[in-house]
C-alpha positions in Angstrom: -10.8 31.5 28.9 -8.3 32.4 26.2 -9.3 31.6 22.7 -7.1 28.9 21.1 -5.7 29.7 17.7 -5.6 26.9 15.2 -2.1 25.9 14.2 -1.5 26.2 10.5 1.3 24.1 9.1 3.4 25.5 6.3 2.5 22.6 3.9 -1.3 23.3 4.2 -1.4 25.7 1.4 -3.6 26.1 -1.7 -0.9 25.0 -4.0 -0.3 21.7 -2.1 -0.4 19.5 -5.2 1.7 21.7 -7.3 4.5 22.0 -4.7 4.4 18.4 -3.4 6.8 15.8 -4.6 5.1 12.5 -4.6 7.0 9.6 -3.1 7.3 5.9 -4.2 7.6 4.1 -0.8 8.3 0.4 -0.3 7.6 -1.4 3.0 9.3 -4.8 2.8 11.2 -7.3 4.8 10.5 -10.5 6.7 9.2 -8.7 9.8 5.7 -7.8 10.9 4.5 -4.3 10.1 4.5 -3.6 6.4 0.8 -3.2 6.0 0.5 -1.7 9.5 3.0 1.1 8.6 1.2 1.8 5.3 -2.1 2.0 7.3 -0.5 4.4 9.7 0.6 6.7 6.9 -2.9 6.6 5.4 -4.4 7.6 8.7 -2.0 10.5 9.0 -2.7 11.5 5.4 -6.4 11.3 5.8 -6.2 13.4 8.9 -4.6 16.1 6.8 -7.3 15.9 4.2 -5.5 13.9 1.6 -7.6 11.5 -0.5 -6.4 7.9 0.1 -7.2 4.5 -1.2 -5.8 1.0 -0.4 -5.9 -2.0 -2.8 -5.1 -5.3 -1.2 -3.8 -8.0 -3.7 -3.8 -11.2 -1.6 -6.0 -10.8 1.4 -9.3 -12.6 0.7 -12.1 -10.5 -0.6 -14.4 -12.7 1.5 -13.0 -11.5 4.8 -13.3 -8.2 6.6 -10.3 -6.9 8.5 -9.8 -4.4 11.3 -8.5 -1.8 8.9 -11.8 -2.0 7.0 -13.7 -0.9 10.1 -11.2 1.9 10.8 -11.2 3.1 7.1 -15.0 3.2 7.1 -14.9 5.6 10.0 -12.2 7.7 8.4 -13.6 7.8 4.9 -10.7 5.9 3.4 -11.5 3.8 0.4 -10.3 0.1 0.5 -10.6 -2.7 -2.1 -9.7 -6.2 -0.9 -9.4 -8.2 -4.1 -7.5 -11.5 -3.3 -8.5 -15.1 -3.2 -6.3 -15.6 -0.1 -2.6 -16.1 0.1 -0.9 -18.4 -2.5 -0.4 -21.1 0.1 -4.2 -21.2 0.5 -5.2 -21.2 -3.2 -2.6 -23.5 -4.7 -3.7 -22.4 -8.1 -1.1 -20.3 -9.9 -3.3 -19.6 -12.9 -6.0 -18.2 -10.6 -3.5 -16.2 -8.6 -2.2 -14.7 -11.9 -5.7 -13.9 -13.0 -6.6 -12.2 -9.7 -3.3 -10.3 -9.8 -4.0 -9.0 -13.3 -7.6 -7.9 -12.3 -6.3 -6.2 -9.2 -3.5 -4.4 -11.1 -6.2 -3.2 -13.6 -8.0 -1.5 -10.6 -4.6 -0.1 -9.4 -4.1 1.5 -12.9 -7.6 2.9 -12.8 -7.1 4.5 -9.4 -3.6 5.9 -10.4 -5.0 7.4 -13.6 -7.9 9.0 -11.7 -6.5 12.4 -10.6 -8.6 12.5 -7.4 -6.1 10.7 -5.1 -3.1 11.9 -3.1 -2.0 8.6 -1.6 -2.5 5.1 -3.0 -1.4 1.9 -1.2 -0.9 -1.3 -3.1 -0.8 -3.8 -0.3 1.1 -7.1 -1.1 2.0 -6.0 -4.7 5.7 -6.8 -3.9 4.7 -10.4 -3.2 2.8 -10.6 -6.5 5.9 -9.2 -8.4 8.3 -11.6 -6.6 6.1 -14.6 -7.5 6.1 -13.3 -11.1 2.3 -13.1 -11.2 2.8 -9.7 -12.9 5.7 -8.4 -15.0 7.8 -6.1 -13.0 9.0 -4.0 -16.0 5.4 -3.4 -17.1 4.3 -2.4 -13.6 7.2 -0.1 -13.2 6.6 1.5 -16.5 3.0 2.2 -15.6 4.0 3.7 -12.3 6.6 5.9 -14.0 4.1 7.2 -16.5 1.5 8.0 -13.9 4.1 9.7 -11.6 5.3 11.9 -14.5 1.6 13.0 -15.1 0.8 13.4 -11.4 4.0 14.4 -9.6 2.2 15.0 -6.3 0.9 11.3 -6.1 2.3 9.2 -3.2 2.4 5.4 -3.7 3.2 2.8 -1.0 3.9 -0.8 -2.1 4.1 -3.5 0.5 5.2 -7.1 0.6 8.2 -9.4 1.2 10.8 -10.9 -1.1 12.3 -7.7 -2.5 15.4 -9.3 -3.9 17.6 -8.9 -7.0 14.8 -9.4 -9.4 13.0 -6.5 -7.9 16.0 -4.2 -7.7 14.5 -2.0 -10.3 11.6 -1.2 -7.9 14.1 -0.3 -5.2 16.0 1.9 -7.5 12.8 3.8 -8.6 11.7 4.3 -5.0 12.5 7.4 -2.8 11.9 5.5 0.4 12.5 1.8 1.2 11.9 0.5 4.6 12.8 -3.1 5.6 11.0 -4.6 8.6 13.3 -7.2 10.1 12.1 -9.9 12.4 13.9 -10.2 15.6 11.2 -12.0 17.6 7.8 -13.1 16.7 5.0 -14.6 18.9 4.2 -17.2 16.2 7.4 -19.0 17.1 6.2 -19.6 20.7 2.7 -20.7 19.7 0.9 -17.4 19.8 -1.0 -17.1 16.5 -2.6 -14.1 14.7 -4.9 -12.1 17.0 -7.8 -9.9 16.2 -6.9 -6.2 16.4 -3.2 -6.9 16.1 -2.8 -8.9 12.8 -6.2 -8.5 11.3 
């Protein structure tokens, strides 16, 4: 039997961080798949040895989702910090407090130079609801990216409109998921393994 030679990709080189241009990526739109796409990118990155972390702003810290199970197996760090979606909490002051605490963790992870890819899941919702100041968030992201040009960031969430145009302008990649059909509209609700 012939010996198989391991394929070596050009990008897998010792100077990976020095030669890599980190991307600011936005997954937005009213369609399903924003978090799912970010998770897929993390799985790919982890498979290539990149150190990844996801911080979830709105999903309840009291729940465990399918991605948590997968991330445990892949060694991907995840922090679910939310109190549930805003329509569950109905307490704007608590939502703002939770958002500020979660953003503080994001800053900590961005300033830690151990990461290659960070995902801030639902941050775009938080910004659109004005739970955090978009200018302050963007300034912090710019500072970190200038110090760590290899760092990739993915931000997810709906409602990227005119007030978040600055975020769109700062990003290198913006993907809008557009709903064409959704099972919810015919009475099929969220299912384990598909939505959570």
